[in-house]
N, C-alpha and C positions, 0 to 999 in steps of 0.2 A: 504494500500500499504506499503510495507516495503522499507527500504533504498536500493538503488542500490548496488549490490555487488562491491567491490573495488579490484583492483589488484594494490597494492601500493595505489596511489591516483586516479587511473583511473577507472571509472565505466565500468563494463564489461557485465552488464546484459541486457541493452537496446541496441540491435544490429539490425540485418537484419529484424527480424519479426516486430519490432516496426518501423523501417525505412520504411518497406513496408506499414504498416498501415498509417503512416504520409503521405507517398507519394500518396497512393490511395485516401485518404481523400482530399488531395490537388488537384489531377487530377479531381475528381468528382465535388468538389466545383468550381474549376476554369472553367471546361467545362460548368457547369450549368450557371455560371455567364456570360460566353461568349455567350451562347445560348440565354439567356434573353436579353442581350444587342443587339444581332443580330435581335431578334424579334421586339424590340422597335425602334431601330435605322436604321435597314437595309431595311425595307419594305418587300413586298410580295416575292421579288426575293431571299430573304435570309431565307425563311421559312425552307428549308431543312437543312441549317446550324444550325438554331435555334433548330430544332427538334433533331438533332444529339447531340448538347450540353446538352439539357434537358434530353434526354434518357440516356446519360452517367452518369448523376449526381448520382442518387440513387444506381445503381449497383456497381459503383466504390467504393463509401463510404461503402456500405454493405460488399463487399469483403474485404475492409480494416479492417472492424470490425472483420471479421473472423480471420485475422492475429492477431489482438489484443487478441481474445479469445484463439487462439492457443498458445500464449505466457503466458497466465495466469497459475500460479502454481496450482490454484484450480478454474477452470472455473465455477464450480457449485455455487460458491459464488459471481459470477459476478453481481448478482442483487443488491449487496451492493453499486455499483457505483452510485445509485440514491440517496443515503443518504447524508444529510447535504449540500444541494445546496447553502446555505448562506455562507458557509465557505470553501467549497471544489471545486477546479477547475475541478476535475474529474467528480463530480456530475453535475456541470454546463455544462461541455463539452458533457456529455452523453445526457443531455436534448437538447442541441443545435443540436447535430447530429441527434437525433430521430426526432425533429421538421423539420429539413432540409429534411430528407428522406420522411417524410409525405407530405410536400409541393411539393417535386420533384415528388413523385408518383402521386399526384393529377394533377400536371401540365402535366405529361406524359399521364395520362388518357384523359385530354382535347385534346391533340394532336392526340390520337389514335381514340377515339370514338366521334361521333358528339353529341352535346348537344343542347337543346333548346336555343334560342337566349338570354333569360334572364340569364341562367346559364353560357353560353359562355362568357358573359360580365364579369364574375368574374375571367376569366383566367388571366387578367392583374394583378388583386389584388393578386392572388395566386403566380404569377410569381415574383412580387415584394417581397412578404413575403419569398418565397423560396430563392431569391437573398440575402436578408438580412441574413438569417440563413446560406446560402452558404458562404457568406463573413465571418461570425463568425466562421464557421467550419474550414476555411483555416488559420485563424489567431490565434484561441484560443490555439492550440497546442504549439505555440511559447510562449504564455503567461503562459501556464501550466508548461512548462519546467523551466521557470524562477522562479516559485513558488514552485516547487516540490522537488528540490534538492539544496543544497548549492554549486552550480556549476556556477562560474562567466561567463563562455562562454555562458551559456543559459540565464543568468539574464541580458538581455539587450533589449531595445525597438526595436532594429534593427532586432531581430530574427523574430517576427511576420511579419514585413515588408518584410523580405527576403522570408519567407514562402508564403506570399501572392503573391509577384511578380513571384516566381517560380510556384505557383499553376496556375496563369493565363497563363503563358507560356506553361506549360505541358498540361493544359486543352485545349488550342488552338491546340497544337500538336496532342492531341488525336482526336479532331474534324477533323483535316486535314487527319489523317491516316484513320479514318472511312469514311470520305468523298471520299477518293480515291477509296474505294471499293463500295461505294453507288452511284457513278456516279455524284458527285457534279461537276458543270462546273469548268473548269480549271481557269478561270479568278477570280472566287470567292476564290478558294484555293490559288491562287497566291497572292491575296490581304491579305488573312489571314496569309500567310507566311511572307509578308512584315510587317504586324502588329506584328507578333511574333518576327521578327528580331529586331524591335525597343524595344520590351519588354526584349529581351535577353541582349541588351546593358544596360538597366536599371538594370536588375538582376546582371550583372557583376559589375556595379558601387556599388550597395548595398552590394554585397558580398565582394568587396575590402574594403569598409568602415568597414564592420563587422569584417573582419580579422585584419585590421589595428588597430581598437579600441581594439580588443582582445589582440593583441601583445603588445600594449603600456600600458596595464593594468597589474600590477604585478599578481593579482589573476588569470588572464586567459592567461598569457603569455605562460605557459607550454602547454595549450590546443592549442594555435595558432601554437606553434612549432611542435606539433604532426601532425597538419594539413599540414603545409608547408614543413617539412623535416623529420618528424617522421614516425611511422608505418601507419598513416592514409594518408600519402602523395600520394601513388599510386591511391587510390580511389578518392582523391581530384583532382590531376593534370590530370590524364587520364580520370577518370569518370566524374567529375564535369566540369573542365575547357575545356578539349579537346572534349569529347563526348557530354557534356551537353550544352556548350556555343559556343565555337569557330566554330566547324564544322557545327552545325545546323545554326548558323548565316550566314556563308559563303554560304551554300546551299540555305537557304531561300532568301538571297539577290541576288544571281546569277541566281537561277532557280525558285524555289518556286512551282514547279508542277511536276507531274509524279514521276518517280523513285527517283529523287533528294529530293522531298518533303517527300516521304516515309522514305528514309534513315535519313533525318534530324529529322523527328518526332520520329523514333525509337531510335536514338542516344540521342535526347533531353529528352525523357522519361526515358531512362536509367540514364542519367545525373541527373535528378530530384531525382531518387532513391538514387544515390550515394551522393547527397547533404545531404539528411536526414541522411544517414548512417555516413557520415564524421562528421557531427555536433554531433551526438550521441556518436560515437566512440572516439571523442577527448575530451569528457567531463571529467574533473577532479575536485575533491573536492577543495574548496577554502583552501589555506594555511593560517595558523595563523603565524604572524611574531612577534618576540620578541627578542630584543637585537641583531638584524641582522640575526637571524636564522629563518628558516621556519619549521613549524610543520604541519603535516597532521591533518585535522579536520574531524571527522566523526560525523555527526549530524543526528538526525531523520528528516524526511522530514517535511516541513512546512505545508503541506496539511493535516489537521487533519482527516484523513479517518481511519476507522477500518481496522485492518490487514486482508487482504483477499489473502494472498499468494503473488505470484510474479506478482503484478498488475502494469504494466507500464502506461505511460500517455494514457488517453482515450480522 
């Protein structure tokens, strides 16, 4: 992986394609987690909801990986992401994603085809393993961003938390949207919408703390300004805050079913994509300060992977 290209101090290489990859990985992992929780906690009446969540898991992550491959400068060398799992977050992430897709595929097979009772009993074990790797899938990208570039905005423990909360929200929204077309009972969709409304409040809180901490830190203040009032502001205020949080929250709280639920889910999913893009587009290299002056710092990435062209986070 080479260093992200800079325009001044602003990274300009990791944009919409990588945002789409991060977004779809979050939706897939979040939907799968929601499906497993519905299976264990909801009882037989939540079976359809659980199936939708599980079925969405692997395809969403797989399509996200295609966006990742599309962004590679030399896709033929993508096999190198498996190298050095002891020191590389890219290698670790690849292993995590592959294992998640394997467990999600097995769990999907359990839902589609009947198995003998002894094998069917293993479905719970597979679901738990898939949930573990689904959870790792949605948070590891935040950890990777913090280790891959000298960018203070990404180097915070709040980023994996923000990605996780957003993934759960968008995963539930994807389930609601699919459930509207698959005839899931309105009372179940309404309850999911209320749960999602609560998660949106938590997501807004985490996002506010994330931006506040970025603004009060010298190294990441310029990134925060780009988000709040700079070139990233339209995507943040219109895409993330309005479309991704406020409008879906109001629709989920006041209606939660029918066309209102569909609009809330579509806008919320778009907001989840804008969130990833805003964080990527606002990333700037840490400045070096000396004698009251700031200097741009251009470092090699900390992740000791061999150069394979334009390889973004995986």
